DOKEDO-189190 format. One record per residue (C-alpha): residue number from 1; residue in one letter; x, y, z. Coordinates in nm, 3 decimals. Last residue first. Layout:
% residues N
REC     n   res        px        py        pz
REC   NUM     A         X         Y         Z
...
//
This chain:
% residues 573
REC     n   res        px        py        pz
REC   573     A     1.290     6.606     2.430
REC   572     K     1.350     6.273     2.613
REC   571     N     1.000     6.153     2.535
REC   570     L     1.062     6.172     2.160
REC   569     V     1.401     5.998     2.178
REC   568     Y     1.256     5.725     2.416
REC   567     N     0.968     5.677     2.192
REC   566     I     1.206     5.615     1.904
REC   565     L     1.364     5.312     2.064
REC   564     N     1.029     5.174     2.200
REC   563     E     0.857     5.207     1.860
REC   562     L     1.143     5.071     1.644
REC   561     H     0.981     4.729     1.590
REC   560     P     0.686     4.911     1.454
REC   559     Q     0.868     5.022     1.140
REC   558     S     0.626     5.238     0.927
REC   557     L     0.463     5.388     1.232
REC   556     K     0.783     5.462     1.415
REC   555     L     0.952     5.597     1.100
REC   554     Q     0.662     5.835     1.061
REC   553     R     0.696     5.955     1.415
REC   552     L     1.065     6.020     1.375
REC   551     H     0.986     6.207     1.051
REC   550     D     0.734     6.433     1.230
REC   549     T     0.988     6.525     1.488
REC   548     I     1.261     6.615     1.234
REC   547     E     1.016     6.811     1.020
REC   546     V     0.886     7.000     1.323
REC   545     Q     1.243     7.102     1.412
REC   544     V     1.298     7.201     1.056
REC   543     T     1.005     7.442     1.062
REC   542     E     1.131     7.581     1.389
REC   541     P     1.462     7.679     1.238
REC   540     L     1.763     7.475     1.371
REC   539     K     1.973     7.499     1.695
REC   538     D     1.677     7.372     1.900
REC   537     A     1.698     7.052     1.681
REC   536     L     2.007     6.932     1.839
REC   535     E     1.867     6.625     1.999
REC   534     H     1.638     6.572     1.694
REC   533     F     1.937     6.568     1.466
REC   532     E     2.090     6.269     1.650
REC   531     A     1.749     6.109     1.663
REC   530     T     1.729     6.125     1.286
REC   529     L     2.062     5.963     1.269
REC   528     L     1.937     5.695     1.494
REC   527     W     1.621     5.641     1.276
REC   526     D     1.823     5.577     0.958
REC   525     A     1.557     5.516     0.684
REC   524     T     1.580     5.891     0.568
REC   523     Y     1.939     5.852     0.461
REC   522     H     1.982     5.990     0.089
REC   521     K     1.801     6.310     0.012
REC   520     K     1.650     6.402     0.350
REC   519     Y     1.991     6.345     0.516
REC   518     L     2.161     6.596     0.270
REC   517     E     1.899     6.855     0.372
REC   516     W     1.965     6.780     0.734
REC   515     A     2.343     6.821     0.674
REC   514     S     2.296     7.172     0.546
REC   513     A     2.107     7.264     0.859
REC   512     L     2.382     7.121     1.074
REC   511     E     2.651     7.316     0.886
REC   510     D     2.454     7.637     0.961
REC   509     A     2.435     7.537     1.322
REC   508     S     2.822     7.554     1.338
REC   507     A     3.091     7.291     1.387
REC   506     A     3.346     7.216     1.666
REC   505     G     3.122     7.315     1.955
REC   504     E     3.095     6.951     2.093
REC   503     R     2.731     6.903     1.985
REC   502     V     2.820     7.054     1.641
REC   501     N     3.113     6.821     1.601
REC   500     R     2.896     6.525     1.690
REC   499     I     2.643     6.629     1.434
REC   498     L     2.927     6.649     1.179
REC   497     Q     3.053     6.303     1.280
REC   496     Y     2.709     6.146     1.223
REC   495     L     2.688     6.319     0.889
REC   494     L     3.035     6.187     0.795
REC   493     H     2.914     5.834     0.889
REC   492     K     2.644     5.875     0.619
REC   491     R     2.923     5.938     0.364
REC   490     K     3.093     5.614     0.481
REC   489     T     2.761     5.432     0.433
REC   488     H     2.725     5.541     0.067
REC   487     E     3.102     5.455     0.010
REC   486     P     3.047     5.100     0.109
REC   485     Y     3.169     4.997     0.459
REC   484     V     3.384     4.688     0.501
REC   483     I     3.272     4.535     0.831
REC   482     K     3.526     4.318     1.014
REC   481     H     3.392     3.964     1.072
REC   480     T     3.507     3.803     1.401
REC   479     K     3.798     3.563     1.353
REC   478     E     3.791     3.187     1.313
REC   477     A     4.111     3.030     1.430
REC   476     P     4.046     3.085     1.805
REC   475     P     4.357     3.181     2.001
REC   474     D     4.577     2.882     2.073
REC   473     F     4.647     2.855     2.444
REC   472     Q     4.996     2.756     2.545
REC   471     L     5.148     2.606     2.864
REC   470     G     5.520     2.588     2.879
REC   469     F     5.521     2.373     3.180
REC   468     A     5.761     2.601     3.357
REC   467     E     5.536     2.898     3.273
REC   466     P     5.216     2.718     3.361
REC   465     D     5.337     2.614     3.708
REC   464     A     5.051     2.401     3.862
REC   463     P     4.944     2.280     3.518
REC   462     G     4.587     2.301     3.401
REC   461     N     4.271     2.143     3.507
REC   460     Y     4.240     2.019     3.866
REC   459     V     4.298     1.713     4.091
REC   458     S     4.325     1.746     4.467
REC   457     V     4.395     1.529     4.769
REC   456     I     4.552     1.237     4.601
REC   455     S     4.640     1.003     4.882
REC   454     E     4.921     0.852     5.096
REC   453     G     5.176     1.088     4.966
REC   452     V     5.530     1.069     4.835
REC   451     A     5.609     1.092     4.469
REC   450     M     5.881     0.849     4.359
REC   449     D     6.135     0.969     4.105
REC   448     F     6.285     0.652     3.942
REC   447     V     6.612     0.742     3.770
REC   446     G     6.702     0.561     3.446
REC   445     W     6.480     0.329     3.239
REC   444     D     6.733     0.057     3.261
REC   443     P     6.618    -0.022     3.622
REC   442     Q     6.251    -0.112     3.544
REC   441     F     5.933     0.075     3.623
REC   440     L     5.575    -0.030     3.617
REC   439     V     5.628    -0.407     3.573
REC   438     Q     5.292    -0.587     3.601
REC   437     D     5.251    -0.933     3.757
REC   436     E     5.113    -0.805     4.092
REC   435     H     5.232    -0.443     4.102
REC   434     T     5.594    -0.378     4.023
REC   433     V     5.856    -0.112     4.054
REC   432     L     6.230    -0.191     3.984
REC   431     C     6.496     0.059     4.060
REC   430     D     6.868     0.077     3.974
REC   429     R     6.860     0.437     4.090
REC   428     F     6.608     0.596     4.325
REC   427     S     6.467     0.938     4.398
REC   426     I     6.240     1.013     4.692
REC   425     L     5.986     1.297     4.677
REC   424     I     5.752     1.498     4.910
REC   423     L     5.898     1.453     5.259
REC   422     I     5.750     1.737     5.468
REC   421     G     5.979     1.965     5.682
REC   420     E     5.866     2.268     5.492
REC   419     E     5.964     2.097     5.169
REC   418     R     6.154     1.776     5.175
REC   417     V     6.336     1.587     4.888
REC   416     F     6.517     1.266     4.973
REC   415     A     6.782     1.184     4.715
REC   414     T     6.978     0.884     4.594
REC   413     P     6.769     0.587     4.730
REC   412     I     6.884     0.253     4.583
REC   411     G     6.612     0.022     4.438
REC   410     S     6.331    -0.221     4.497
REC   409     V     5.974    -0.098     4.510
REC   408     S     5.660    -0.319     4.539
REC   407     V     5.298    -0.198     4.484
REC   406     G     5.072    -0.423     4.703
REC   405     S     4.829    -0.150     4.805
REC   404     E     4.988    -0.136     5.152
REC   403     F     5.305    -0.033     4.973
REC   402     E     5.600    -0.264     4.958
REC   401     F     5.965    -0.223     5.053
REC   400     N     6.310    -0.325     4.928
REC   399     C     6.619    -0.125     4.992
REC   398     M     6.968    -0.099     4.844
REC   397     K     7.185     0.162     5.018
REC   396     N     7.276     0.499     4.871
REC   395     H     7.080     0.706     5.129
REC   394     E     6.867     0.481     5.356
REC   393     L     6.523     0.346     5.320
REC   392     G     6.517     0.025     5.520
REC   391     L     6.203     0.084     5.719
REC   390     A     6.402     0.174     6.029
REC   389     K     6.607     0.404     5.811
REC   388     L     6.288     0.582     5.713
REC   387     E     6.205     0.637     6.081
REC   386     Q     6.559     0.778     6.150
REC   385     D     6.528     1.008     5.862
REC   384     S     6.184     1.129     5.990
REC   383     L     5.856     1.004     5.851
REC   382     L     5.573     1.256     5.800
REC   381     R     5.553     1.217     5.415
REC   380     T     5.548     0.839     5.456
REC   379     P     5.223     0.835     5.651
REC   378     K     5.237     0.697     6.001
REC   377     L     5.305     0.372     6.178
REC   376     A     5.484     0.230     5.871
REC   375     G     5.469    -0.148     5.824
REC   374     H     5.342    -0.124     5.454
REC   373     I     5.438     0.200     5.298
REC   372     R     5.130     0.425     5.255
REC   371     G     4.965     0.528     4.941
REC   370     V     5.001     0.656     4.592
REC   369     P     5.260     0.493     4.363
REC   368     S     5.441     0.680     4.085
REC   367     G     5.453     0.740     3.716
REC   366     F     5.594     1.027     3.500
REC   365     G     5.591     1.109     3.125
REC   364     D     5.847     1.095     2.856
REC   363     Q     5.977     1.444     2.896
REC   362     H     6.025     1.419     3.274
REC   361     H     6.365     1.578     3.296
REC   360     Q     6.305     1.829     3.023
REC   359     K     5.959     1.889     3.160
REC   358     G     6.096     2.029     3.483
REC   357     H     6.202     1.832     3.783
REC   356     G     6.568     1.939     3.823
REC   355     P     6.462     2.232     4.058
REC   354     L     6.103     2.183     4.167
REC   353     C     5.857     2.378     3.960
REC   352     Q     5.665     2.634     4.164
REC   351     D     5.283     2.614     4.224
REC   350     N     5.334     2.556     4.603
REC   349     Y     5.542     2.242     4.514
REC   348     C     5.595     2.127     4.159
REC   347     L     5.681     1.824     3.959
REC   346     T     5.658     1.869     3.573
REC   345     T     5.546     1.643     3.293
REC   344     E     5.614     1.624     2.922
REC   343     G     5.469     1.324     2.753
REC   342     K     5.230     1.072     2.913
REC   341     T     5.118     1.067     3.269
REC   340     K     5.090     0.780     3.518
REC   339     I     4.921     0.721     3.850
REC   338     Y     4.945     0.425     4.097
REC   337     I     4.737     0.331     4.401
REC   336     P     4.416     0.523     4.324
REC   335     E     4.133     0.422     4.549
REC   334     G     3.816     0.240     4.471
REC   333     N     3.920    -0.079     4.630
REC   332     H     4.234    -0.086     4.430
REC   331     Q     4.310     0.145     4.144
REC   330     I     4.570     0.174     3.881
REC   329     V     4.543     0.512     3.698
REC   328     K     4.650     0.582     3.346
REC   327     A     4.697     0.856     3.087
REC   326     F     4.715     1.184     3.269
REC   325     I     4.848     1.475     3.057
REC   324     G     5.091     1.660     3.274
REC   323     S     5.135     1.830     3.624
REC   322     V     5.223     1.645     3.931
REC   321     Q     5.195     1.861     4.242
REC   320     L     5.367     1.758     4.567
REC   319     G     5.172     1.889     4.865
REC   318     S     5.246     1.581     5.088
REC   317     A     4.876     1.462     5.047
REC   316     Y     4.956     1.433     4.677
REC   315     V     4.834     1.697     4.425
REC   314     A     4.717     1.600     4.074
REC   313     T     4.755     1.857     3.802
REC   312     A     4.598     1.871     3.464
REC   311     P     4.726     1.907     3.097
REC   310     N     4.440     1.809     2.850
REC   309     E     4.309     1.471     2.769
REC   308     S     3.991     1.570     2.949
REC   307     E     3.908     1.197     3.014
REC   306     I     4.231     1.133     3.196
REC   305     A     4.182     1.436     3.426
REC   304     K     3.827     1.336     3.488
REC   303     L     3.946     0.982     3.583
REC   302     L     4.204     1.139     3.830
REC   301     G     3.936     1.339     3.993
REC   300     S     3.711     1.032     4.031
REC   299     L     4.005     0.845     4.179
REC   298     G     4.077     1.088     4.455
REC   297     G     4.081     1.473     4.451
REC   296     Q     3.771     1.606     4.615
REC   295     R     3.876     1.969     4.652
REC   294     L     3.979     2.049     4.295
REC   293     S     3.787     1.743     4.185
REC   292     M     3.479     1.965     4.232
REC   291     T     3.205     1.920     4.488
REC   290     S     3.352     2.168     4.738
REC   289     A     3.376     2.420     4.456
REC   288     F     2.998     2.416     4.443
REC   287     E     2.955     2.521     4.795
REC   286     D     3.226     2.782     4.758
REC   285     L     3.035     2.929     4.460
REC   284     V     2.723     2.932     4.660
REC   283     Q     2.894     3.123     4.952
REC   282     T     3.080     3.366     4.708
REC   281     L     2.739     3.461     4.549
REC   280     F     2.601     3.511     4.907
REC   279     D     2.854     3.790     4.958
REC   278     F     2.701     3.978     4.670
REC   277     D     2.363     4.016     4.832
REC   276     P     2.008     3.839     4.857
REC   275     T     2.084     3.664     4.516
REC   274     V     1.808     3.657     4.264
REC   273     F     1.807     3.408     3.968
REC   272     L     1.658     3.460     3.630
REC   271     Q     1.409     3.272     3.408
REC   270     P     1.308     3.250     3.042
REC   269     Q     1.631     3.418     2.916
REC   268     P     1.635     3.627     2.601
REC   267     K     1.800     3.443     2.311
REC   266     T     2.154     3.406     2.151
REC   265     I     2.334     3.282     2.457
REC   264     D     2.090     2.994     2.506
REC   263     F     2.113     2.874     2.872
REC   262     N     2.135     2.569     3.086
REC   261     Y     1.985     2.544     3.431
REC   260     Q     2.116     2.267     3.652
REC   259     I     2.404     2.476     3.791
REC   258     A     2.139     2.711     3.924
REC   257     E     2.056     2.449     4.185
REC   256     I     2.357     2.600     4.386
REC   255     S     2.126     2.870     4.503
REC   254     Y     1.976     3.195     4.371
REC   253     P     1.604     3.248     4.469
REC   252     L     1.403     3.215     4.147
REC   251     K     1.251     3.494     3.920
REC   250     L     1.036     3.365     3.631
REC   249     V     1.013     3.616     3.346
REC   248     D     0.638     3.620     3.271
REC   247     K     0.590     3.867     3.548
REC   246     K     0.785     4.143     3.369
REC   245     M     1.098     4.273     3.535
REC   244     V     1.317     4.103     3.278
REC   243     S     1.161     4.306     2.999
REC   242     M     1.339     4.632     3.069
REC   241     S     1.687     4.504     3.102
REC   240     E     1.609     4.287     2.798
REC   239     G     1.571     4.570     2.562
REC   238     I     1.830     4.802     2.683
REC   237     S     2.078     4.524     2.687
REC   236     S     2.416     4.623     2.850
REC   235     L     2.307     4.603     3.215
REC   234     L     2.114     4.275     3.140
REC   233     G     2.418     4.093     3.003
REC   232     A     2.641     4.258     3.254
REC   231     G     2.439     4.111     3.553
REC   230     Y     2.366     4.358     3.839
REC   229     I     1.994     4.421     3.807
REC   228     K     1.773     4.492     4.105
REC   227     P     1.499     4.261     4.248
REC   226     Q     1.180     4.350     4.434
REC   225     D     0.956     4.046     4.456
REC   224     V     1.233     3.786     4.430
REC   223     T     1.435     3.992     4.676
REC   222     G     1.763     4.177     4.638
REC   221     I     2.003     4.107     4.358
REC   220     L     1.955     3.996     3.993
REC   219     G     2.217     3.807     3.784
REC   218     Y     2.224     3.773     3.403
REC   217     E     2.596     3.784     3.312
REC   216     V     2.795     3.760     3.636
REC   215     T     2.524     3.568     3.816
REC   214     W     2.311     3.335     3.607
REC   213     W     2.584     3.309     3.344
REC   212     H     2.863     3.239     3.573
REC   211     L     2.676     2.965     3.754
REC   210     N     2.590     2.807     3.425
REC   209     R     2.954     2.815     3.322
REC   208     I     3.036     2.648     3.649
REC   207     Y     2.818     2.345     3.559
REC   206     A     2.948     2.304     3.210
REC   205     M     3.302     2.353     3.334
REC   204     E     3.256     2.075     3.590
REC   203     S     3.137     1.852     3.302
REC   202     P     2.785     1.767     3.232
REC   201     V     2.715     1.398     3.161
REC   200     G     2.661     1.349     2.795
REC   199     M     2.674     1.648     2.542
REC   198     H     2.471     1.465     2.274
REC   197     A     2.167     1.687     2.227
REC   196     S     2.388     2.009     2.270
REC   195     I     2.611     1.906     1.979
REC   194     E     2.310     1.858     1.746
REC   193     E     2.135     2.172     1.860
REC   192     I     2.451     2.373     1.818
REC   191     A     2.507     2.237     1.466
REC   190     Q     2.135     2.322     1.381
REC   189     E     2.196     2.684     1.480
REC   188     A     2.516     2.700     1.264
REC   187     K     2.311     2.567     0.973
REC   186     E     2.032     2.821     1.030
REC   185     I     2.295     3.103     1.040
REC   184     A     2.452     2.986     0.715
REC   183     K     2.113     2.967     0.558
REC   182     N     2.037     3.326     0.666
REC   181     D     2.348     3.453     0.491
REC   180     S     2.544     3.699     0.707
REC   179     Q     2.543     4.066     0.608
REC   178     V     2.421     4.180     0.952
REC   177     D     2.741     4.033     1.092
REC   176     A     2.669     3.977     1.483
REC   175     K     2.465     3.671     1.391
REC   174     L     2.742     3.502     1.199
REC   173     I     3.004     3.581     1.468
REC   172     S     2.771     3.453     1.743
REC   171     L     2.705     3.134     1.545
REC   170     H     3.078     3.059     1.508
REC   169     R     3.142     3.132     1.875
REC   168     I     2.865     2.894     1.972
REC   167     A     2.993     2.619     1.759
REC   166     E     3.343     2.668     1.899
REC   165     Y     3.210     2.667     2.251
REC   164     L     3.006     2.341     2.186
REC   163     E     3.304     2.166     2.051
REC   162     Y     3.503     2.283     2.358
REC   161     D     3.242     2.142     2.590
REC   160     K     3.211     1.827     2.388
REC   159     K     3.578     1.757     2.453
REC   158     S     3.511     1.773     2.815
REC   157     S     3.606     2.057     3.052
REC   156     F     3.755     2.015     3.397
REC   155     A     3.729     2.318     3.636
REC   154     K     4.064     2.479     3.742
REC   153     S     4.000     2.812     3.568
REC   152     G     3.659     2.823     3.719
REC   151     I     3.780     2.824     4.083
REC   150     E     4.026     3.115     4.039
REC   149     G     3.808     3.302     3.798
REC   148     F     3.516     3.278     4.037
REC   147     Y     3.736     3.398     4.325
REC   146     Q     3.823     3.704     4.108
REC   145     L     3.457     3.778     4.037
REC   144     Y     3.345     3.717     4.402
REC   143     T     3.600     3.960     4.538
REC   142     A     3.503     4.219     4.279
REC   141     Y     3.148     4.175     4.397
REC   140     S     3.222     4.235     4.762
REC   139     E     3.451     4.535     4.669
REC   138     D     3.191     4.717     4.454
REC   137     A     3.397     4.899     4.187
REC   136     I     3.384     4.588     3.985
REC   135     I     3.009     4.666     3.924
REC   134     P     3.113     4.940     3.672
REC   133     A     3.343     4.710     3.458
REC   132     H     3.108     4.428     3.358
REC   131     G     2.820     4.605     3.171
REC   130     A     2.957     4.925     3.035
REC   129     A     3.296     4.787     2.933
REC   128     E     3.200     4.417     2.849
REC   127     H     2.850     4.453     2.716
REC   126     I     2.896     4.789     2.536
REC   125     I     3.230     4.666     2.406
REC   124     D     3.082     4.365     2.240
REC   123     P     3.002     4.007     2.321
REC   122     A     2.790     3.839     2.053
REC   121     P     2.416     3.787     2.013
REC   120     T     2.359     4.160     2.059
REC   119     Y     2.042     4.296     2.206
REC   118     E     1.882     4.639     2.195
REC   117     I     2.119     4.794     1.934
REC   116     Q     2.113     4.496     1.704
REC   115     D     2.020     4.681     1.381
REC   114     L     2.258     4.970     1.474
REC   113     S     2.549     4.731     1.490
REC   112     R     2.706     4.609     1.799
REC   111     I     3.051     4.721     1.897
REC   110     D     3.380     4.535     1.846
REC   109     A     3.636     4.550     2.123
REC   108     A     3.540     4.224     2.296
REC   107     I     3.664     4.317     2.642
REC   106     V     3.841     4.076     2.873
REC   105     L     3.834     4.193     3.226
REC   104     V     4.162     4.112     3.420
REC   103     N     4.175     4.051     3.793
REC   102     H     4.422     3.751     3.750
REC   101     K     4.143     3.499     3.823
REC   100     Q     3.934     3.678     3.566
REC    99     F     4.195     3.619     3.297
REC    98     E     4.194     3.259     3.410
REC    97     M     3.818     3.231     3.371
REC    96     F     3.824     3.369     3.014
REC    95     A     4.117     3.124     2.933
REC    94     A     3.914     2.827     3.063
REC    93     P     3.596     2.949     2.888
REC    92     P     3.764     2.977     2.548
REC    91     I     3.744     3.323     2.402
REC    90     F     3.429     3.488     2.264
REC    89     G     3.488     3.787     2.051
REC    88     D     3.837     3.904     1.954
REC    87     V     4.011     4.028     2.276
REC    86     A     4.084     4.371     2.425
REC    85     V     4.231     4.389     2.763
REC    84     A     4.116     4.527     3.095
REC    83     A     4.279     4.572     3.436
REC    82     W     4.200     4.548     3.803
REC    81     G     4.355     4.644     4.140
REC    80     L     4.100     4.924     4.186
REC    79     K     4.372     5.188     4.100
REC    78     G     4.455     4.980     3.794
REC    77     L     4.098     5.011     3.681
REC    76     I     4.150     5.390     3.635
REC    75     Q     4.461     5.374     3.418
REC    74     N     4.329     5.064     3.250
REC    73     M     4.011     5.242     3.136
REC    72     D     4.222     5.502     2.954
REC    71     E     4.400     5.217     2.757
REC    70     I     4.081     5.051     2.698
REC    69     S     3.959     5.371     2.525
REC    68     P     3.599     5.423     2.599
REC    67     I     3.325     5.456     2.335
REC    66     Q     3.182     5.807     2.344
REC    65     D     2.925     6.024     2.507
REC    64     I     2.853     5.829     2.837
REC    63     S     3.212     5.802     2.936
REC    62     I     3.335     5.521     3.165
REC    61     G     3.571     5.666     3.430
REC    60     T     3.571     5.342     3.646
REC    59     K     3.459     5.529     3.950
REC    58     K     3.190     5.719     3.764
REC    57     L     3.044     5.409     3.601
REC    56     G     3.077     5.231     3.941
REC    55     S     2.836     5.492     4.117
REC    54     S     2.575     5.416     3.857
REC    53     Y     2.618     5.032     3.884
REC    52     S     2.684     5.011     4.254
REC    51     P     2.325     5.121     4.324
REC    50     H     2.189     4.780     4.187
REC    49     A     1.998     4.845     3.861
REC    48     L     1.632     4.896     3.803
REC    47     L     1.565     5.258     3.910
REC    46     S     1.858     5.437     3.769
REC    45     L     1.854     5.160     3.510
REC    44     K     1.607     5.345     3.285
REC    43     D     1.786     5.678     3.257
REC    42     L     2.133     5.543     3.272
REC    41     N     2.052     5.275     3.023
REC    40     K     1.893     5.514     2.782
REC    39     R     2.197     5.740     2.790
REC    38     M     2.443     5.443     2.762
REC    37     V     2.250     5.287     2.473
REC    36     Y     2.222     5.609     2.283
REC    35     R     2.590     5.701     2.344
REC    34     W     2.728     5.369     2.240
REC    33     V     2.519     5.373     1.917
REC    32     A     2.630     5.730     1.845
REC    31     H     2.993     5.632     1.900
REC    30     D     2.945     5.346     1.643
REC    29     E     2.783     5.594     1.408
REC    28     A     3.087     5.824     1.434
REC    27     T     3.287     5.520     1.322
REC    26     Y     3.521     5.327     1.551
REC    25     Q     3.852     5.273     1.373
REC    24     E     4.051     5.511     1.593
REC    23     H     3.994     5.296     1.885
REC    22     H     4.212     5.021     1.734
REC    21     Q     4.140     4.785     2.038
REC    20     D     4.460     4.587     1.973
REC    19     T     4.446     4.219     2.062
REC    18     I     4.512     4.013     2.363
REC    17     F     4.461     3.639     2.321
REC    16     G     4.831     3.557     2.299
REC    15     K     4.880     3.719     2.629
REC    14     L     4.714     3.432     2.813
REC    13     H     4.999     3.187     2.773
REC    12     T     5.253     3.427     2.896
REC    11     P     5.110     3.455     3.250
REC    10     L     4.965     3.802     3.338
REC     9     Q     5.184     4.018     3.570
REC     8     N     5.225     4.296     3.325
REC     7     I     4.851     4.310     3.287
REC     6     V     4.801     4.378     3.661
REC     5     P     5.089     4.630     3.654
REC     4     N     4.881     4.863     3.427
REC     3     N     5.128     5.031     3.202
REC     2     W     5.061     4.779     2.933
REC     1     M     4.731     4.954     2.853
//
């Protein structure tokens, strides 16, 4: 997969989430589950899904008959400007969004068990590869998906958001493991309820996660009366994709109001949203982005950065980007007049760290005024050298000046940094910075680097230059459960493989007949294995064909929850 240039350009801090798919470890039963879901989906979704789904399957090279290799997918996705990587289950929302920003699909490489064939509580390769990938072939939708990642990766999260994410991940891991203890599942569900009840004011990430869910995962397109499916959660759920069209599932016109609707990832959804077209998705996202600190900046954005306690970036009106963990903001009349970070900080411009202003230089934090210099006729960033000189700011000469906010600076300028003709930074030695009776910087602290800009125009999650900042994401500590199959199940997998071999011409009908006899002795409860025999029944004697059909009908009667699944097999014949 590393031959895909999109992956090669991923920032280092995301690569730690990437795992090996281990395609060779899928069992023949896994491939049969994939094949059943894909065949039924194609049959049923030909009328229910947006046209880009069927055409997208062909364009992305996703096979109906076997689980795709992510390496093979990358060769095709690369031609569309996208890529795919394998990850271990749910990853943190910020990381998920950033992968999307870089045109990379994250694919949970595990596949749902036979017991969860209609709906899985955890992401799996059917959901990711067969649900997400095909729609990417639609240019308007792909544009939306990338833009969503760009906006979403800069949304602020709260501590509760991450706590909820870990609780949901834990529950999904338990529910995906058919051997999990019911008491453990109940305890995990109670933990989510407890956290959800005390989330407080929704964060930007909470809102944008809702938008993602009601579009990318569970979106409908067209009209409320005649919608089509495009959301990956529906495209990959043969149970829910059929039920969503029922009248008891409320359909609402998609709008920014969708941010107010929370969701339970482990249950079918009570309502869905319908967008008129893919371009409208981008319009709504843009509308929401305009409410974010990313575009609002100011005091509220800085307070969100402080509350997050994670690396964030504040952008001055000059374009200077300050990246670090924000610890303090001094305000006056509702406006920030001085900001301060703690620990390693970088100063950047256009997402590139300024020479000499990496985290080694600002390892103990960074502080600087925000605002206009008192007496200046225009913003400091726009002042020429002559205009600065008129205010007393001259290279290597002691100066004293005051901001309109009352912040006072006294020191000797040693450097004036401009970018594209705009003044973004002034460095001082022997500098004293005060506000009222508070000392903000004193001469024996070293060089005072003063950011230039009359306002903070943007504040967002994460550093401007992640590589220079040394950003790291720790992959989740709890791993998805890997199934250890008993010998009895392994022998059953051999039957699945033999049937596949017969279908592909690598085994004879005589072997199929022998396999059916073995099935009748040991595996009669496995409806999918029976369905696999049923598909090839014309290669067997007529008496055996009748046996197989009768057994499927008996399974349907003895296990009513299998009725829809088995009916599809019987009606397909």
